[in-house]
C-alpha positions in Angstrom: -123.8 45.4 -65.0 -126.1 48.4 -64.1 -124.4 50.3 -67.1 -125.3 47.3 -69.5 -128.9 47.3 -68.1 -129.3 51.1 -68.6 -127.9 50.7 -72.1 -130.4 48.0 -73.0 -133.3 50.1 -71.6 -132.2 53.1 -73.6 -131.5 51.0 -76.8 -134.3 51.7 -79.4 -133.4 48.5 -81.2 -133.9 46.4 -78.1 -137.5 48.0 -77.7 -138.3 47.2 -81.4 -137.3 43.5 -80.7 -139.4 43.3 -77.6 -142.4 44.5 -79.6 -141.8 42.2 -82.5 -141.5 39.3 -79.9 -145.1 39.9 -78.9 -146.3 39.3 -82.4 -144.0 36.3 -82.8 -145.6 34.9 -79.6 -149.0 35.1 -81.3 -147.7 33.3 -84.4 -146.3 30.5 -82.5 -149.5 30.0 -80.5 -151.3 29.3 -83.9 -148.8 26.7 -85.0 -150.7 23.6 -83.6 -153.8 24.8 -85.4 -152.1 25.3 -88.8 -150.3 21.9 -88.5 -153.7 20.2 -88.4 -154.6 21.6 -91.8 -154.6 19.1 -94.8 -152.5 20.0 -97.8 -155.6 20.8 -99.9 -156.8 23.4 -97.3 -154.0 25.9 -97.9 -155.4 27.5 -101.0 -158.7 27.8 -99.2 -157.1 29.8 -96.3 -155.6 32.2 -98.9 -159.1 32.9 -100.4 -160.5 33.2 -96.8 -157.8 35.9 -95.9 -158.6 37.7 -99.4 -162.3 37.8 -98.5 -161.6 39.2 -95.0 -159.4 41.9 -96.6 -162.3 42.8 -99.0 -164.7 43.1 -95.9 -162.4 45.7 -94.2 -159.8 43.7 -92.2 -156.3 45.1 -92.4 -153.2 43.2 -93.3 -152.0 43.7 -89.7 -155.1 42.0 -88.5 -154.4 38.9 -90.6 -150.5 38.9 -90.2 -150.2 36.2 -87.3 -152.4 33.7 -89.3 -150.8 34.5 -92.6 -147.3 34.0 -91.2 -148.3 30.8 -89.5 -149.7 29.5 -92.7 -146.5 30.4 -94.7 -144.3 28.8 -91.9 -146.3 25.6 -92.2 -146.3 25.6 -96.0 -142.5 26.1 -96.1 -142.1 23.2 -93.7 -144.2 21.0 -95.9 -142.8 21.9 -99.2 -139.0 22.8 -98.4 -138.5 21.1 -95.1 -137.5 24.6 -93.6 -139.3 26.0 -90.7 -138.9 29.7 -90.0 -137.1 30.5 -86.9 -138.6 33.3 -84.5 -135.9 35.6 -85.6 -136.9 35.1 -89.2 -140.5 35.9 -88.2 -139.3 39.2 -86.8 -137.5 40.0 -90.0 -140.7 39.3 -91.9 -142.7 41.6 -89.7 -140.1 44.4 -90.1 -140.3 43.9 -93.9 -144.1 44.1 -93.9 -143.9 47.4 -92.0 -141.8 48.9 -94.9 -138.6 49.0 -93.0 -135.1 47.4 -93.3 -134.2 44.3 -91.6 -130.6 43.8 -91.0 -129.9 40.2 -90.7 -126.4 38.6 -90.6 -125.2 36.4 -93.5 -126.5 32.9 -93.3 -129.6 33.8 -91.4 -132.0 32.9 -94.2 -133.1 36.2 -95.7 -134.5 34.5 -98.9 -136.9 32.5 -96.6 -137.7 35.4 -94.6 -139.1 37.3 -97.7 -141.8 34.7 -98.2 -143.7 35.9 -95.1 -144.3 39.7 -96.1 -144.5 38.8 -99.9 -147.4 36.3 -99.2 -149.3 38.7 -96.8 -149.0 41.7 -99.1 -149.8 39.6 -102.2 -153.3 39.1 -100.6 -154.3 42.5 -101.7 -154.0 41.4 -105.3 -151.9 44.3 -106.5 -148.7 42.4 -107.0 -145.4 42.2 -104.9 -141.9 42.6 -106.4 -138.9 40.8 -104.8 -135.8 42.6 -106.0 -132.4 40.9 -106.3 -129.0 42.1 -107.6 -128.6 39.6 -110.5 -130.4 37.3 -112.8 -128.9 34.2 -111.1 -130.5 35.0 -107.8 -133.8 36.0 -109.2 -134.2 32.8 -110.9 -132.7 30.7 -107.9 -135.0 32.4 -105.4 -138.2 32.3 -107.6 -137.5 28.5 -108.1 -136.5 27.7 -104.6 -139.3 29.7 -102.9 -142.0 29.2 -105.5 -143.4 25.9 -104.2 -144.2 27.8 -100.9 -146.5 30.3 -102.7 -147.9 27.7 -104.9 -148.9 25.4 -102.2 -150.9 28.3 -100.7 -152.6 29.0 -104.2 -150.5 32.1 -105.3 -148.7 32.4 -108.5 -144.9 33.3 -108.9 -143.2 35.0 -111.9 -139.7 35.9 -112.5 -138.2 38.8 -114.7 -134.8 38.4 -116.0 -132.9 39.7 -119.0 -133.8 38.3 -122.3 -137.5 37.7 -121.8 -139.9 38.6 -124.6 -143.0 40.8 -124.1 -145.6 37.9 -123.5 -143.2 36.3 -120.8 -142.8 39.8 -119.1 -146.5 40.5 -119.2 -147.2 37.1 -117.7 -144.6 37.4 -115.0 -145.9 40.8 -113.9 -149.4 39.6 -113.7 -148.4 36.9 -111.0 -149.1 37.6 -107.3 -145.3 37.6 -106.6 -142.7 38.6 -109.0 -138.9 38.0 -108.5 -136.5 40.0 -110.7 -133.4 42.3 -110.8 -133.4 46.1 -110.0 -132.3 46.7 -113.6 -135.0 44.8 -115.2 -137.8 46.4 -113.1 -136.5 49.9 -113.8 -136.2 49.3 -117.5 -139.6 47.9 -117.7 -141.0 51.0 -116.1 -139.1 53.2 -118.6 -140.2 51.1 -121.6 -143.8 51.2 -120.4 -143.7 55.0 -120.6 -142.6 54.7 -124.2 -145.2 52.4 -125.6 -147.8 53.7 -128.2 -150.6 51.2 -127.3 -151.8 50.6 -123.6 -151.8 46.8 -124.3 -148.0 46.9 -124.7 -147.4 47.9 -121.2 -146.1 45.1 -119.0 -146.0 46.4 -115.3 -149.0 47.1 -113.0 -148.9 50.1 -110.6 -145.9 49.8 -108.2 -147.4 48.5 -105.0 -145.0 46.7 -102.7 -141.2 45.8 -103.2 -138.9 44.0 -100.9 -135.2 44.8 -101.9 -132.6 42.1 -101.2 -129.2 43.5 -100.6 -130.9 46.9 -100.1 -127.8 48.7 -99.4 -126.1 47.6 -102.6 -129.1 48.6 -104.8 -130.4 51.8 -103.0 -127.1 53.3 -102.0 -124.1 51.9 -104.0 -126.0 51.9 -107.3 -127.8 55.2 -106.5 -125.6 57.5 -108.4 -125.9 55.5 -111.7 -129.0 56.1 -113.6 -130.9 53.6 -115.9 -130.8 54.8 -119.4 -132.6 53.7 -122.5 -130.9 55.1 -125.5 -131.1 55.3 -129.3 -128.2 55.6 -131.7 -126.6 59.0 -132.1 -124.5 60.3 -135.0 -121.6 62.1 -133.5 -118.2 61.3 -135.1 -115.5 59.4 -133.2 -112.2 60.6 -134.8 -111.8 63.4 -132.2 -111.6 60.7 -129.4 -108.6 59.1 -131.2 -106.9 62.5 -131.6 -107.2 63.3 -128.0 -105.9 59.7 -127.1 -102.7 60.5 -129.1 -102.2 64.1 -127.6 -102.8 63.2 -123.9 -99.9 60.9 -123.3 -97.6 63.7 -124.5 -98.4 65.8 -121.4 -96.3 65.9 -118.3 -97.8 65.8 -114.8 -97.7 68.9 -112.6 -96.3 70.8 -115.7 -99.3 70.4 -118.2 -102.0 69.0 -115.8 -102.7 68.5 -112.2 -104.5 65.5 -110.5 -106.7 65.7 -107.4 -107.4 62.0 -106.4 -109.6 63.0 -103.5 -112.0 65.0 -105.6 -111.4 62.6 -108.6 -110.6 65.7 -110.8 -107.8 66.4 -113.5 -107.2 69.7 -115.0 -105.0 71.3 -117.4 -102.5 74.0 -116.4 -101.9 77.2 -118.4 -99.1 75.4 -120.1 -101.3 72.5 -120.8 -103.9 74.8 -122.3 -101.3 76.4 -124.6 -100.1 72.9 -125.8 -103.8 71.9 -126.5 -104.4 75.1 -128.6 -101.3 74.5 -130.6 -102.0 70.7 -131.2 -105.6 71.3 -132.1 -105.1 74.6 -134.1 -107.5 76.7 -132.1 -107.0 80.2 -130.8 -108.8 80.0 -127.5 -109.7 76.5 -126.0 -112.1 78.3 -123.5 -114.3 79.4 -126.5 -114.3 75.8 -127.9 -116.6 74.2 -125.5 -116.9 70.8 -127.2 -113.2 70.3 -127.7 -112.4 71.5 -124.1 -115.0 68.9 -122.8 -113.5 66.0 -124.9 -109.9 66.9 -123.7 -111.3 66.9 -120.2 -112.7 63.4 -120.6 -109.5 62.3 -122.3 -107.5 63.5 -119.3 -109.9 61.6 -116.9 -109.7 58.4 -119.0 -105.9 58.3 -119.0 -105.1 59.5 -115.4 -108.1 58.6 -113.2 -109.6 55.6 -114.8 -107.4 52.5 -114.4 -107.6 49.3 -116.3 -108.2 46.2 -114.2 -109.6 48.4 -111.4 -112.3 50.6 -112.9 -112.9 48.7 -116.1 -111.5 45.6 -118.0 -110.9 45.2 -121.8 -112.7 41.9 -122.7 -113.3 40.7 -126.4 -112.4 44.1 -127.7 -114.8 45.9 -125.5 -114.3 48.2 -122.5 -116.6 46.7 -119.7 -117.1 48.7 -116.4 -116.3 47.1 -113.1 -118.7 47.8 -110.4 -116.7 49.5 -107.7 -118.7 48.0 -104.8 -119.4 44.5 -106.0 -116.4 43.9 -108.4 -118.9 42.5 -111.0 -118.6 43.3 -114.7 -121.4 45.6 -115.7 -122.1 44.3 -119.3 -123.7 47.0 -121.4 -123.3 49.8 -119.0 -121.3 52.7 -120.4 -119.9 55.7 -118.7 -121.7 58.8 -119.9 -120.8 62.1 -121.4 -118.1 60.7 -123.7 -115.9 59.2 -120.9 -116.5 55.6 -122.2 -115.5 56.6 -125.7 -112.4 58.3 -124.3 -111.4 55.1 -122.5 -112.0 53.0 -125.7 -109.7 55.5 -127.6 -107.2 55.2 -124.9 -107.3 51.3 -125.1 -107.2 51.3 -128.9 -110.4 49.4 -129.3 -113.4 50.2 -131.5 -115.4 53.2 -130.3 -118.9 52.5 -130.0 -121.3 55.1 -131.3 -122.5 57.7 -128.9 -126.2 57.5 -128.1 -129.2 59.7 -127.4 -131.1 59.3 -124.2 -134.6 58.4 -124.8 -135.6 57.9 -121.1 -133.7 57.6 -117.8 -134.3 57.3 -114.0 -132.2 56.8 -111.0 -132.9 53.8 -108.7 -133.6 56.4 -105.9 -136.4 57.8 -107.8 -137.8 54.5 -109.2 -137.9 52.7 -105.9 -139.6 55.8 -104.1 -142.5 55.4 -106.5 -143.5 52.2 -104.7 -146.5 52.6 -102.3 -144.5 50.6 -99.8 -140.8 49.8 -99.8 -138.9 47.4 -97.7 -135.3 46.0 -97.6 -133.1 43.4 -96.2 -129.3 43.0 -96.0 -126.4 42.0 -93.6 -125.1 45.6 -93.4 -127.4 48.6 -93.2 -127.1 50.2 -89.8 -124.0 52.3 -90.7 -126.2 54.0 -93.5 -129.3 54.4 -91.6 -129.3 58.2 -91.7 -129.3 57.9 -95.6 -132.0 55.5 -95.6 -134.2 57.6 -93.4 -133.6 60.8 -95.2 -134.0 59.6 -98.8 -136.4 56.5 -98.5 -138.2 57.1 -95.2 -137.0 53.7 -93.9 -135.3 53.0 -90.7 -133.1 49.9 -89.8 -133.9 47.3 -87.3 -131.1 44.9 -86.3 -132.5 41.4 -86.0 -130.7 39.0 -83.5 -129.0 36.0 -84.9 -130.6 32.6 -84.4 -127.5 31.3 -82.8 -124.8 33.4 -80.9 -122.2 34.9 -83.1 -118.9 33.5 -82.0 -116.6 34.8 -84.9 -113.4 36.5 -83.6 -112.8 39.8 -85.2 -109.0 40.6 -84.8 -107.7 44.2 -84.8 -106.3 45.5 -88.1 -102.5 45.1 -88.7 -100.8 48.2 -90.4 -97.7 48.2 -92.4 -95.6 51.1 -93.8 -95.6 49.8 -97.4 -98.0 47.8 -99.6 -95.4 45.3 -100.5 -94.5 44.7 -96.8 -98.3 44.1 -96.2 -98.7 41.7 -99.1 -95.6 39.6 -97.8 -97.3 39.4 -94.5 -100.5 38.4 -96.0 -99.0 35.5 -97.9 -97.2 34.3 -94.8 -100.6 34.3 -92.9 -102.3 32.4 -95.7 -99.4 29.8 -95.8 -99.8 29.1 -92.1 -103.6 28.7 -92.3 -103.2 26.4 -95.5 -100.6 24.2 -93.7 -103.3 23.3 -91.1 -106.0 22.9 -93.6 -108.2 26.0 -92.5 -110.0 27.5 -95.4 -109.3 31.1 -96.2 -111.3 33.8 -97.9 -109.1 36.7 -99.0 -110.8 40.1 -99.9 -109.2 42.4 -102.4 -110.5 45.7 -103.6 -109.4 45.3 -107.3 -108.6 42.7 -110.0 -105.1 44.1 -110.1 -104.5 43.4 -106.4 -106.2 39.9 -106.7 -103.8 39.0 -109.6 -100.7 40.4 -107.7 -101.7 38.2 -104.7 -102.4 35.2 -106.9 -98.9 35.4 -108.5 -97.2 35.6 -104.9 -99.3 32.5 -103.8 -98.4 30.6 -106.9 -94.8 31.3 -106.3 -95.2 29.8 -102.7 -96.9 26.8 -104.3 -100.3 27.4 -102.5 -103.3 26.2 -104.7 -106.0 28.8 -104.8 -109.0 30.0 -106.7 -109.5 33.6 -107.9 -112.9 35.1 -108.1 -113.1 38.5 -109.8 -114.8 40.4 -112.5 -112.9 38.4 -115.1 -114.3 35.1 -113.6 -117.7 36.2 -112.6 -119.4 33.3 -114.4 -118.1 30.7 -111.8 -119.0 32.8 -108.8 -121.7 30.6 -107.2 -119.5 27.6 -107.7 -116.3 29.0 -106.4 -118.0 30.5 -103.3 -119.7 27.2 -102.5 -116.4 25.4 -102.1 -114.8 28.3 -100.2 -115.6 26.6 -96.8 -113.8 23.4 -97.6 -110.5 22.2 -96.1 -107.4 23.6 -97.6 -109.5 26.0 -99.8 -107.8 29.4 -100.4 -110.2 31.8 -102.4 -109.1 35.2 -103.5 -112.2 37.5 -104.1 -113.0 41.0 -105.0 -115.8 42.6 -103.2 -118.4 40.6 -105.2 -117.6 37.7 -103.0 -120.7 35.8 -102.1 -123.7 38.2 -102.1 -126.6 35.9 -101.9 -124.6 32.6 -101.7 -123.7 30.7 -98.5 -120.3 29.4 -97.7 -121.0 26.2 -95.9 -118.2 24.7 -93.8 -116.8 21.3 -94.8 -116.2 18.4 -92.5 -113.6 19.0 -89.8 -113.4 22.8 -90.6 -115.1 23.8 -87.3 -112.3 22.1 -85.3 -109.7 24.2 -87.3 -111.4 27.5 -86.2 -113.9 27.8 -89.1 -113.5 30.0 -92.1 -110.7 32.7 -91.9 -111.6 36.0 -93.7 -108.5 38.0 -94.5 -109.1 41.6 -95.9 -106.0 42.9 -97.9 -107.3 46.6 -97.7 -109.9 48.6 -96.0 -112.8 49.9 -98.3 -114.1 53.4 -98.4 -117.4 52.1 -96.8 -117.4 50.2 -93.6 -120.5 48.2 -95.0 -118.3 46.5 -97.6 -115.7 45.5 -95.0 -118.6 44.1 -92.7 -119.9 42.2 -95.8 -116.5 40.6 -96.2 -116.4 39.7 -92.4 -119.9 38.4 -92.6 -119.0 35.5 -94.9 -117.5 33.9 -91.8 -119.4 32.9 -88.6 -122.7 32.1 -90.1 -125.5 30.3 -88.0 -123.1 30.0 -84.9 -120.2 28.6 -86.8 -116.7 29.5 -85.4 -114.8 31.8 -87.5 -112.2 34.6 -87.7 -111.4 37.8 -89.4 -108.6 40.2 -89.8 -107.7 43.2 -92.1 -104.2 44.1 -93.3 -103.6 47.7 -94.2 -100.6 49.7 -95.5 -100.0 53.4 -95.5 -99.8 53.3 -99.3 -103.4 52.0 -99.5 -105.7 54.6 -101.2 -107.9 55.0 -98.1 -104.8 55.6 -95.8 -102.9 57.7 -98.3 -105.8 60.1 -99.0 -107.8 60.2 -95.7 -105.9 59.0 -92.8 -102.2 58.0 -92.6 -100.4 61.2 -91.3 -100.8 60.4 -87.5 -100.2 56.7 -87.9 -97.1 57.3 -90.0 -95.8 59.7 -87.2 -96.5 57.0 -84.7 -94.5 54.5 -86.7 -91.5 56.9 -87.2 -91.4 57.4 -83.4 -91.4 53.8 -82.8 -88.7 53.4 -85.4 -90.6 50.7 -87.3 -89.4 49.4 -90.7 -91.5 48.3 -93.6 -92.0 44.6 -92.6 -92.8 45.4 -88.9 -96.5 45.8 -88.2 -98.6 47.9 -85.9 -101.5 46.0 -84.3 -103.5 48.4 -82.2 -107.1 49.2 -81.4 -106.2 52.9 -81.6 -105.0 52.3 -85.2 -108.3 50.3 -86.0 -110.3 53.3 -84.7 -108.3 55.8 -86.7 -109.0 53.8 -89.8 -112.7 53.7 -89.0 -112.8 57.4 -88.6 -111.2 57.9 -92.0 -114.0 55.5 -93.4 -116.7 57.5 -91.6 -115.3 60.8 -93.3 -115.5 59.2 -96.7 -119.0 57.8 -96.1 -120.2 61.3 -94.9 -118.7 62.7 -98.2 -120.1 60.1 -100.4 -123.6 60.6 -98.7 -123.3 64.3 -99.4 -122.5 63.6 -103.1 -125.5 61.2 -103.4 -127.8 63.7 -101.7 -126.9 66.4 -104.1 -127.2 64.2 -107.1 -130.7 63.3 -105.8 -131.6 67.0 -105.3 -130.8 67.7 -108.8 -132.6 64.5 -110.1 -135.6 65.5 -108.0 -136.2 68.5 -110.3 -136.2 66.3 -113.4 -138.2 63.6 -111.5 -141.1 65.9 -110.8 -141.2 67.0 -114.5 -140.9 63.2 -115.6 -144.0 62.5 -113.3 -145.9 65.3 -115.1 -144.8 64.1 -118.5 -145.5 60.4 -117.8 -148.8 61.2 -116.2 -150.0 63.3 -119.4 -148.6 60.5 -121.6 -150.8 58.0 -119.8 -153.8 60.2 -120.3 -153.1 60.2 -124.0 -152.5 56.5 -124.0 -155.6 55.5 -122.2 -157.8 58.3 -123.5 -160.6 57.1 -125.8 -161.3 60.7 -127.1 -158.6 63.4 -127.2 -160.6 66.0 -129.1 -161.3 68.2 -126.0 -157.6 68.1 -125.2 -156.7 69.2 -128.7 -159.3 72.1 -128.6 -157.7 73.1 -125.2 -154.3 73.1 -126.9 -155.6 75.2 -129.7 -156.9 77.8 -127.2 -153.6 77.8 -125.3 -151.5 78.2 -128.6 -153.7 80.9 -130.0 -153.8 82.8 -126.6 -150.0 82.9 -126.3 -149.4 83.7 -129.9 -151.8 86.6 -130.2 -150.3 88.1 -127.0 -146.8 87.9 -128.5 -147.7 89.6 -131.8 -150.0 92.1 -130.0 -147.6 93.5 -127.6 -149.2 96.3 -125.4 -151.6 97.5 -128.1 -155.5 96.8 -127.6 -156.5 96.8 -131.2 -155.3 94.6 -134.1 -154.7 97.7 -136.3 -151.5 98.4 -134.2 -150.2 94.8 -134.1 -147.7 93.1 -136.4 -150.6 91.5 -138.3 -148.3 90.4 -141.2 -146.2 88.4 -138.7 -149.3 87.0 -137.1 -150.8 85.8 -140.3 -147.5 84.2 -141.4 -147.3 82.4 -138.1 -151.0 81.2 -138.3 -150.3 79.9 -141.9 -147.0 78.1 -140.9 -148.2 76.6 -137.6 -152.0 76.6 -137.2 -154.2 76.9 -140.3 -152.4 75.6 -143.6 -154.7 77.8 -145.7 -156.5 80.5 -143.8 -159.7 81.8 -145.4 -159.2 85.3 -144.0 -156.8 88.1 -144.3 -155.1 90.8 -142.2 -158.1 93.2 -143.2 -160.5 90.8 -141.6 -158.7 91.1 -138.3 -158.3 94.9 -138.1 -160.7 96.7 -135.7 -160.9 93.6 -133.5 -159.9 93.6 -130.0 -157.4 91.1 -128.6 -160.2 88.9 -127.1 -162.1 89.1 -130.3 -159.0 88.0 -132.4 -158.3 85.2 -130.0 -161.9 84.0 -130.2 -162.0 84.4 -134.1 -158.7 82.3 -134.7 -159.7 79.6 -132.2 -163.1 79.2 -133.8 -161.6 79.1 -137.2 -159.0 76.5 -136.3 -161.6 74.3 -134.5 -164.0 74.5 -137.6 -161.1 73.4 -139.8 -160.4 70.5 -137.4 -163.9 69.5 -137.7 -163.7 69.5 -141.5 -160.6 67.3 -141.3 -162.3 64.9 -139.0 -165.3 64.5 -141.4 -162.8 63.9 -144.3 -160.6 61.5 -142.5 -163.4 59.8 -140.3 -163.7 60.0 -136.5 -162.0 56.6 -135.9 -159.0 57.5 -138.0 -158.8 61.0 -136.2 -158.8 59.5 -132.8 -155.9 57.1 -133.8 -154.0 60.2 -135.5 -154.5 62.3 -132.4 -153.1 59.5 -130.1 -150.2 58.9 -132.7 -149.1 62.5 -133.0 -149.5 63.4 -129.3 -147.4 60.5 -128.2 -144.7 61.0 -130.7 -144.3 64.7 -130.0 -144.4 64.2 -126.2 -141.5 61.6 -126.6 -139.5 63.8 -129.1 -139.8 66.9 -126.9 -139.0 65.0 -123.6 -135.9 63.4 -125.1 -134.6 66.9 -126.2 -135.4 68.2 -122.8 -133.5 65.6 -121.0 -130.5 66.3 -123.4 -130.8 70.0 -122.4 -131.0 69.4 -118.8 -127.9 67.3 -118.9 -126.0 70.1 -120.6 -127.4 72.5 -118.2 -126.4 70.3 -115.1 -122.8 69.8 -116.4 -122.2 73.6 -116.4 -124.4 74.9 -113.6 -121.6 74.5 -111.0 -119.7 77.4 -112.5 -122.5 79.8 -111.2 -121.1 79.3 -107.7 -118.1 81.6 -108.9 -120.7 84.3 -109.2 -121.9 83.8 -105.7 -125.1 82.1 -106.8 -126.5 78.8 -105.5 -126.1 76.3 -108.5 -129.1 74.2 -107.3 -131.4 77.2 -107.1 -130.3 78.4 -110.4 -130.8 74.9 -111.8 -134.3 74.7 -110.5 -135.1 78.1 -112.0 -133.8 77.2 -115.4 -135.2 73.8 -115.5 -138.6 75.3 -114.7 -138.4 77.8 -117.5 -137.3 75.1 -119.9 -140.1 72.8 -118.9 -142.7 75.5 -119.4 -141.2 76.2 -122.9 -141.2 72.5 -123.7 -144.9 72.2 -122.6 -145.9 75.0 -125.0 -143.8 73.6 -127.7 -145.6 70.3 -127.4 -149.0 72.0 -127.8 -147.8 74.1 -130.7 -146.4 71.0 -132.5 -149.6 68.9 -131.8 -151.7 71.7 -133.3 -149.5 72.2 -136.3 -149.2 68.5 -137.1 -152.8 67.5 -136.3 -154.1 69.9 -138.9 -151.8 68.7 -141.7 -151.1 65.1 -141.2 -152.5 62.5 -143.7 -153.0 58.8 -143.1 -150.1 56.9 -144.5 -148.9 54.3 -141.9 -149.3 53.7 -138.2 -146.6 54.8 -135.7 -143.8 52.2 -135.4 -142.1 51.3 -132.1 -138.7 52.9 -131.6 -135.4 51.1 -131.7 -134.0 51.3 -128.3 -130.8 50.1 -126.3 -130.9 49.7 -122.6 -127.8 49.7 -120.5 -127.6 45.9 -121.0 -126.6 47.0 -124.7 -129.3 44.8 -126.3 -131.1 46.4 -129.0 -134.8 46.0 -128.9 -136.8 46.2 -132.2 -140.5 46.0 -132.1 -142.2 44.6 -135.4 -143.6 47.6 -137.3 -147.2 47.6 -138.5 -147.7 49.3 -141.7 -151.1 50.4 -143.5 -151.8 52.3 -146.5 -149.2 53.3 -149.2 -145.5 52.9 -148.3 -143.6 56.2 -148.1 -140.2 56.6 -149.7 -137.3 57.6 -147.4 -136.7 60.7 -149.6 -140.5 61.6 -150.1 -141.9 64.6 -148.3 -143.0 63.4 -144.8 -146.8 62.7 -144.6 -147.1 64.7 -141.4 -146.8 68.0 -143.3 -143.5 69.3 -141.6 -141.9 69.9 -145.0 -138.9 67.6 -144.2 -138.0 64.5 -146.0 -139.6 61.4 -144.5 -136.2 59.9 -143.5 -135.3 63.1 -141.6 -138.7 63.3 -139.8 -141.2 60.6 -138.9 -139.1 58.0 -140.7 -135.9 58.3 -138.6 -136.6 55.2 -136.6 -138.2 53.2 -139.5 -136.9 49.9 -140.0 
């Protein structure tokens, strides 16, 4: 008893709950006052709160009243009254932290409290969900609460047009998916007119299923791309070559590291097959062969991807959902398409990209909620600066979590699983069976069909029916097989008489790498004080056990003389499995941290470029900026042609004049002789003055209004082009930088150094091109919006606006580059 008392005193979470309880007490004390309000008084209270904020009161000062108002509004509009624990969750979210609340505790309702409070500042609140269905459902479900209080609600889902998006973002509270928020941010940084932007500054976000979005999806960047023009025949050649190779002789597979490599014998075969002397010197071929090996020996159909309607579609490893439009990068997707014999989609060029880690860290305040976050608290703290507060359940949790049962073989395990399901089905108890892949779902489905047990299968192939299937999973005699996608955001309500049968029985057929995913599955049972039961079945042939934890357990089974069908059920075994999971979690965290460290380098550069782009976009007069660029270009160019010599007589004047004519002044009205005798400073001043004079003449010819439009046009176009090329270059650098470790150099430090150098070169290149084009361009047509593809795979084409004479595709480009229009500014023309 004393031990328990001391543990509670030392428990930081317990202290947090006590602090939160004091605020909850204040909110509850206000309830009678807010119950006396008339319906029409609620919008007036919202206006009163806003005025108090304008006069200097903080959101924390207003919190008890605001929460009391929302609680009463929810009761009047939805018939739902926030429990005290839900008020606690709301306070935690307002504080910019993560509220861990068990399944069924009403997180959707909890979000209304901090969303309303923070919306009072008038800067917009984003409530982020994992899919379109939940975004729409939550916005429609909770919308009446906000509207009753005089606030507006919008929803951002796939397929909205520009006007609909603009309107949704202008609302006080906007529900939407992580993908859509991220893509809109990237699109906003590609527009050519300020009025085409849809988002406001990123103010406050509440992320639902925060572990799924900020951890599971953190390694996959959002990418907006345009069509590339690389040929696809090589992928088919490699798809014919790879199956001829023999494991251990021609290639070796490291499943833990997820790597497959050619042996020396394999390299010889590849050189002979493709007719090259040295594969190491043919980097592109070597890269494609490597991706082909990966596609054939590491990527498995119906586990990592499915083939549907002639397309290869990725299966999310954590949720089991199909990720329509998402493609593996670096040619891997094309290699899988070749392996499966389907049409290879064109490779694309990245136009803009960002990781969820860096997107969500841009919000001034970020909060999250989920049923499973505590095991990843270290990662949330280090990367997002958010800690986790575990909120107590409204009613005591009475679910029984049984120890794991371990079998020697996978088939022995599945036989036992079928027997267990049959026993439960016989008495009518509903069973939710969790599997880690489509392949395992279908194997178990066949076994149950053989036994004559009716069941539903919910996996990536049937994701459209998810909500419907999950809703029925708590009824009598229901047997539901689900991959990890099961039920995020949807409640399993128990049918009549199910409580008496022991509630929902959750049966896991394999342990996942992350304990969180297992906890999510368990959490489907025992909601709101319901009875329930859970158990995991494990075999030594499961990936987790085979790769990370089976040696000791296998030795124990040998000593006990156990056969394939005899199980071990022991808490020591369960702990050994959890230790294996902890090791994998630590390794995965390390990988994500490394990805972030590299991405942070590009992120800083992205912030600079997007910041400069915004200045151009919103700048009324860029003339001073252009003049500053002229100074910088002249300064660097003169230094490069002058070398160490002080006077121009000793410089490469012919080279300098040639550069000036090609890149600065189209027809200089001076010669080398005019420069002789001048000092370095005098030449710089002379060239800059001449260039600015020429610019002034151009402005008079074209007209100031046109010149301002052209400045913006050219600068935005060049910034975008250079930034895209820079992203590609950084991808290439990143893919090969690890080899520097063999030379005893830190790859990350090398990457930072080279990325900095490349960025400085890009910045100068932008200035150089702006100066060159701005002094040569002629008015022919306005800039057209670019054709783009998001990772949803949908092409977006903005309607072009043309003015003046139409330029033929084979005509010289009006920008003066000397290239044909179709190869220059007309590349994206419709």
